[in-house]
Each structure stands twice: as structure tokens, then as C-alpha cells.
C-alpha beads as a LAMMPS data file, in Angstrom:
LAMMPS data file: protein, C-alpha beads

118 atoms
117 bonds

1 atom types
1 bond types

-500.0 500.0 xlo xhi
-500.0 500.0 ylo yhi
-500.0 500.0 zlo zhi

Masses

1 110.0

Atoms # bond

1 1 1 0.000 0.000 0.000
2 1 1 1.305 3.430 -0.918
3 1 1 1.034 6.723 0.861
4 1 1 -2.326 7.786 2.220
5 1 1 -4.293 10.429 0.341
6 1 1 -4.258 13.703 2.261
7 1 1 -7.182 16.134 2.133
8 1 1 -7.496 19.662 3.477
9 1 1 -9.749 20.218 6.476
10 1 1 -13.472 19.978 5.550
11 1 1 -12.636 19.003 1.959
12 1 1 -12.771 15.203 2.152
13 1 1 -14.848 13.551 -0.579
14 1 1 -18.049 11.662 0.187
15 1 1 -17.589 8.087 1.300
16 1 1 -14.983 8.839 3.973
17 1 1 -15.647 9.416 7.688
18 1 1 -13.769 9.750 10.969
19 1 1 -14.370 7.298 13.839
20 1 1 -16.756 9.758 15.489
21 1 1 -18.685 10.281 12.277
22 1 1 -18.939 6.506 11.792
23 1 1 -20.193 6.108 15.363
24 1 1 -22.855 8.771 14.775
25 1 1 -24.043 6.641 11.847
26 1 1 -24.114 3.510 14.033
27 1 1 -20.986 2.109 12.368
28 1 1 -17.424 1.138 13.327
29 1 1 -14.273 0.759 11.187
30 1 1 -14.539 -3.031 11.465
31 1 1 -10.852 -3.855 11.064
32 1 1 -10.213 -1.813 7.947
33 1 1 -7.034 0.203 7.672
34 1 1 -6.988 4.000 7.593
35 1 1 -7.998 5.021 4.062
36 1 1 -7.039 8.708 4.081
37 1 1 -6.254 11.593 6.368
38 1 1 -7.344 15.173 6.858
39 1 1 -4.887 17.899 7.732
40 1 1 -5.769 21.206 9.317
41 1 1 -2.873 23.650 9.030
42 1 1 -1.791 25.638 12.093
43 1 1 0.629 28.514 12.426
44 1 1 4.127 27.566 13.579
45 1 1 3.008 24.072 14.614
46 1 1 2.443 20.734 12.984
47 1 1 -0.970 20.365 11.357
48 1 1 -3.853 18.647 13.140
49 1 1 -4.477 15.240 11.610
50 1 1 -7.705 13.230 11.483
51 1 1 -7.816 9.712 10.073
52 1 1 -10.571 8.721 7.672
53 1 1 -12.185 5.346 7.036
54 1 1 -14.305 4.175 4.116
55 1 1 -17.996 4.195 4.970
56 1 1 -18.814 1.380 2.523
57 1 1 -16.427 -0.991 4.364
58 1 1 -17.640 -0.036 7.844
59 1 1 -19.595 -2.548 9.919
60 1 1 -22.490 -2.013 12.317
61 1 1 -21.680 -1.285 15.958
62 1 1 -21.924 -4.419 18.081
63 1 1 -24.903 -4.351 20.460
64 1 1 -24.352 -4.204 24.217
65 1 1 -24.857 -7.598 25.840
66 1 1 -25.972 -8.034 29.467
67 1 1 -22.395 -8.992 30.381
68 1 1 -20.979 -5.836 28.797
69 1 1 -23.587 -3.695 30.586
70 1 1 -22.611 -5.348 33.893
71 1 1 -18.895 -4.779 33.259
72 1 1 -19.511 -1.121 32.406
73 1 1 -21.606 -0.641 35.559
74 1 1 -18.876 -2.266 37.696
75 1 1 -16.192 -0.033 36.165
76 1 1 -18.252 3.116 36.801
77 1 1 -18.994 1.982 40.364
78 1 1 -15.248 1.467 40.972
79 1 1 -14.561 5.067 39.870
80 1 1 -16.830 6.301 42.697
81 1 1 -15.038 4.450 45.530
82 1 1 -12.390 6.477 47.357
83 1 1 -9.088 4.557 47.564
84 1 1 -8.252 6.184 50.922
85 1 1 -11.453 5.621 52.938
86 1 1 -13.088 2.938 50.724
87 1 1 -16.489 4.712 50.800
88 1 1 -18.735 5.386 47.812
89 1 1 -18.313 9.122 47.318
90 1 1 -21.564 9.496 45.370
91 1 1 -19.655 10.971 42.409
92 1 1 -16.729 9.979 40.190
93 1 1 -13.487 10.619 42.095
94 1 1 -11.541 13.380 40.290
95 1 1 -8.216 12.111 38.979
96 1 1 -6.666 15.450 39.942
97 1 1 -7.397 14.692 43.617
98 1 1 -7.098 10.912 43.592
99 1 1 -9.417 10.697 46.618
100 1 1 -12.824 11.987 47.663
101 1 1 -13.030 15.650 48.641
102 1 1 -13.193 15.018 52.438
103 1 1 -10.028 12.874 52.249
104 1 1 -8.241 15.361 49.969
105 1 1 -9.163 18.354 52.146
106 1 1 -9.616 17.146 55.728
107 1 1 -11.250 19.558 58.166
108 1 1 -8.442 20.972 60.359
109 1 1 -10.914 21.644 63.207
110 1 1 -12.046 18.037 63.478
111 1 1 -15.543 17.019 62.485
112 1 1 -17.237 20.410 62.992
113 1 1 -18.832 21.711 59.820
114 1 1 -18.037 18.642 57.731
115 1 1 -20.376 15.829 56.889
116 1 1 -19.381 12.268 57.828
117 1 1 -18.544 9.835 55.042
118 1 1 -21.471 7.569 55.348

Bonds

1 1 1 2
2 1 2 3
3 1 3 4
4 1 4 5
5 1 5 6
6 1 6 7
7 1 7 8
8 1 8 9
9 1 9 10
10 1 10 11
11 1 11 12
12 1 12 13
13 1 13 14
14 1 14 15
15 1 15 16
16 1 16 17
17 1 17 18
18 1 18 19
19 1 19 20
20 1 20 21
21 1 21 22
22 1 22 23
23 1 23 24
24 1 24 25
25 1 25 26
26 1 26 27
27 1 27 28
28 1 28 29
29 1 29 30
30 1 30 31
31 1 31 32
32 1 32 33
33 1 33 34
34 1 34 35
35 1 35 36
36 1 36 37
37 1 37 38
38 1 38 39
39 1 39 40
40 1 40 41
41 1 41 42
42 1 42 43
43 1 43 44
44 1 44 45
45 1 45 46
46 1 46 47
47 1 47 48
48 1 48 49
49 1 49 50
50 1 50 51
51 1 51 52
52 1 52 53
53 1 53 54
54 1 54 55
55 1 55 56
56 1 56 57
57 1 57 58
58 1 58 59
59 1 59 60
60 1 60 61
61 1 61 62
62 1 62 63
63 1 63 64
64 1 64 65
65 1 65 66
66 1 66 67
67 1 67 68
68 1 68 69
69 1 69 70
70 1 70 71
71 1 71 72
72 1 72 73
73 1 73 74
74 1 74 75
75 1 75 76
76 1 76 77
77 1 77 78
78 1 78 79
79 1 79 80
80 1 80 81
81 1 81 82
82 1 82 83
83 1 83 84
84 1 84 85
85 1 85 86
86 1 86 87
87 1 87 88
88 1 88 89
89 1 89 90
90 1 90 91
91 1 91 92
92 1 92 93
93 1 93 94
94 1 94 95
95 1 95 96
96 1 96 97
97 1 97 98
98 1 98 99
99 1 99 100
100 1 100 101
101 1 101 102
102 1 102 103
103 1 103 104
104 1 104 105
105 1 105 106
106 1 106 107
107 1 107 108
108 1 108 109
109 1 109 110
110 1 110 111
111 1 111 112
112 1 112 113
113 1 113 114
114 1 114 115
115 1 115 116
116 1 116 117
117 1 117 118
């Protein structure tokens, strides 16, 4: 296979789509190789690149099975558990903190004014 065709931003011909555009159509690349690329020029920096796939070779998105739904729910539940106090924070733990807010910013005066974990 030779070099990929390169198109300017917003000037790709019909029949090509990015991963996000395929997903919006209910499709996935389905194992096909990148067919082309878009380049958006920027001043004094390398251009932004988006990879394109052929729509006619794309396959339908696989449906979610009960097992996949359960795995997704378990992963989201794990993101809510504080690694320091092991309590469900009630929200996704911010990666910038790494712990729930009460563990990241403990009350210096003791328990006055703060709510207990649960």
C-alpha cells in the first residue's frame, strides 16, 4: 500500500468518515485500515491530523450484551469508591485529587462543619 491520500480540512470527498462520524451513523471501522487523512494547518506548529475510514467498508456497531452492561456498571462503580477511605463518594473521584473531597481536604478543626462519610 502506498502513501495515504491527504485532504485539506473539511474538503474530504463523500464516502470517507472519521471514527466519530462513523459512530454517529451507528458504524465502526470493522478492522479496515486507515484510508485517508485530513490535515488542518496551524501557524508555527504541525498540522492537526484526522484519520478517515471508508464508509462502505464499515460494519455495524456491536450491540451491548448483558455482560458488557454489567462490566460497564462495575467499572463506573469502581470510579466512585475512594481509595483512601473505601467509601462510595456518590460521584466519580476526580483524577486530579485521587481521593474523595473530604479525604483530599480534611477539616483541620475536626468534624465540625463537615459531613461524615457515610
